[in-house]
C-alpha positions in Angstrom: 10.2 16.8 -7.8 13.3 17.0 -9.9 15.2 14.1 -8.2 13.7 10.8 -6.9 12.9 10.8 -3.1 15.6 9.1 -1.0 14.4 6.7 1.7 16.6 5.7 4.5 15.8 2.9 7.2 18.1 3.4 10.0 18.2 0.7 12.7 15.3 -1.3 11.3 14.6 -3.4 8.3 13.2 -1.8 5.0 9.6 -2.5 4.3 8.5 -2.3 0.7 5.0 -1.6 1.9 6.3 1.5 4.0 8.5 2.7 1.2 5.4 2.9 -1.0 3.6 4.7 1.7 6.5 7.3 1.9 6.6 7.7 -1.9 2.7 8.4 -2.1 2.9 10.9 0.8 5.9 12.6 -0.8 4.1 12.9 -4.1 1.1 14.7 -2.4 3.6 17.2 -1.1 3.8 18.6 -4.6 0.2 19.9 -4.1 1.6 22.4 -1.7 4.8 23.3 -3.5 5.6 22.2 -7.1 9.2 23.2 -7.5 10.9 20.7 -4.8 14.3 19.7 -5.9 14.8 16.7 -3.9 13.6 15.0 -0.6 15.0 12.6 1.9 13.0 10.7 4.5 14.8 8.9 7.3 13.1 6.5 9.5 14.8 5.2 12.7 13.8 3.3 15.6 14.7 3.8 19.4 15.7 0.7 21.0 17.1 2.1 24.3 16.2 0.0 27.3 14.9 2.9 29.4 12.4 3.8 26.6 9.1 1.9 26.8 8.3 0.1 23.5 10.1 0.8 20.2 9.4 4.3 19.2 9.8 5.7 15.7 11.7 8.8 14.6 10.9 10.4 11.3 13.0 13.2 9.7 12.0 14.8 6.5 14.3 17.0 4.4 13.1 18.8 1.3 15.1 21.3 -0.8 13.3 24.0 -2.5 15.0 27.0 -4.4 17.1 28.8 -1.9 16.2 26.9 1.1 16.2 23.5 3.0 13.0 22.7 5.0 13.3 20.1 7.7 10.8 18.4 9.9 11.9 16.1 12.7 9.4 14.1 14.8 11.3 12.7 17.9 10.5 9.5 19.7 8.5 10.2 22.8 6.8 13.2 21.7 3.6 11.5 21.5 2.5 8.0 22.8 1.1 7.4 19.1 4.8 7.4 17.9 5.1 3.8 19.1 3.5 3.0 15.7 5.2 4.1 12.4 2.2 5.2 10.3 0.9 7.9 12.7 4.5 9.2 13.1 4.8 9.4 9.3 1.5 11.2 9.2 2.6 13.7 11.8 5.8 14.4 9.9 4.4 14.7 6.4 1.5 17.0 7.8 4.0 19.2 9.2 6.2 19.4 6.1 3.0 20.2 4.0 2.5 23.1 6.4 6.0 24.3 6.0 5.8 24.0 2.0 2.4 25.8 2.0 3.9 28.7 3.9 7.0 28.9 1.9 4.8 29.0 -1.3 2.8 31.7 0.2 6.0 33.7 1.0 7.0 33.3 -2.7 3.8 34.8 -3.7 4.2 37.8 -1.4 1.2 36.8 0.7 3.4 36.9 4.0 4.4 40.4 5.0 7.8 41.2 6.5 6.5 41.4 10.1 5.0 37.8 9.5 8.4 36.3 8.8 9.8 33.5 11.2 10.5 34.8 14.6 14.3 35.3 15.7 16.0 34.8 19.0 19.2 33.5 20.5 20.2 30.0 21.7 19.8 30.2 25.6 20.8 26.7 26.4 22.4 23.9 24.5 23.0 20.4 25.5 25.4 19.0 22.9 25.6 15.3 24.3 21.7 15.0 24.5 21.2 16.7 21.2 18.9 19.4 21.9 18.6 23.1 23.3 16.4 26.0 23.9 16.0 29.4 22.1 14.9 32.6 23.7 12.8 34.5 21.1 12.6 38.3 20.7 9.0 38.1 21.9 9.9 36.5 25.2 9.1 33.0 24.4 11.3 29.9 25.2 11.4 27.3 22.3 12.9 23.7 22.5 14.8 22.5 19.4 16.4 19.1 18.5 19.6 18.9 16.6 17.8 17.4 13.5 15.7 20.7 13.1 19.0 22.6 12.6 19.7 23.5 9.0 22.6 25.3 7.4 25.9 24.7 9.2 24.1 22.2 11.6 23.8 21.6 15.3 27.4 21.5 16.2 28.0 25.0 14.8 25.6 26.4 17.4 26.7 28.0 20.8 25.0 29.7 23.5 24.1 33.4 22.6 24.1 32.5 19.0 21.5 34.4 16.8 18.9 32.2 15.1 15.5 32.3 13.1 13.0 29.6 13.8 9.9 28.0 12.5 7.6 27.0 15.4 6.0 23.7 15.1 2.2 23.8 15.7 2.5 20.7 17.9 4.2 20.9 21.3 6.9 18.5 22.6 7.2 17.2 26.1 9.4 20.3 26.6 6.8 22.7 25.5 6.8 24.7 22.3 9.3 23.4 19.8 11.0 24.5 16.7 10.6 22.6 13.4 13.5 24.4 11.7 16.3 26.5 13.3 18.8 28.5 11.1 21.7 30.5 12.6 21.7 34.1 11.4 23.6 37.3 11.8 23.2 39.7 14.6 19.7 40.7 16.0 18.3 43.1 18.7 15.7 42.3 21.2 13.0 44.9 21.0 11.4 44.1 24.4 14.5 44.7 26.5 17.9 46.0 25.3 19.7 44.9 28.5 19.0 41.3 27.8 21.6 38.7 26.4 21.8 39.1 22.6 21.0 42.9 22.3 23.4 43.0 19.3 26.3 44.5 21.3 
């Protein structure tokens, strides 16, 4: 990694032991992609009264040549996220998969039709910080504001064309996107009369 990793503890005290864990896990990411520019890991804790326990939220942002990869593990997605180490493991495993896929893409092992699916934002809840995407294959995918790259969550509107990376783990809302990026126009191939036909 060209730049030292940045570690941010939000709403909780920094832990030297946990910092060391994060640095070790970040170093292991280089096994999947050796040309990372920099990385940021943000660890926060949810103290809301209506949430049982103190659930952790981990966001990992990794810059690679020409792209930013983002993983966001939300509080409440799994019961085990009431402990920080399992949450870190989930987040770093998800990032490792993204880096491995990106490395394969650069090597030409992923064909054009295997590129990340596209769709349109079907619903968005700005105050809650999440929304849903209707993919061209008919699936509906949940996404969180921390998964949006490029111009960010606030730039998205209903009907906006996006491409996504679907996380292998589902959220409480069903299938979820680990990365969402706004694109130009696209055309739904299954039904030209649907919203987002490109006209």
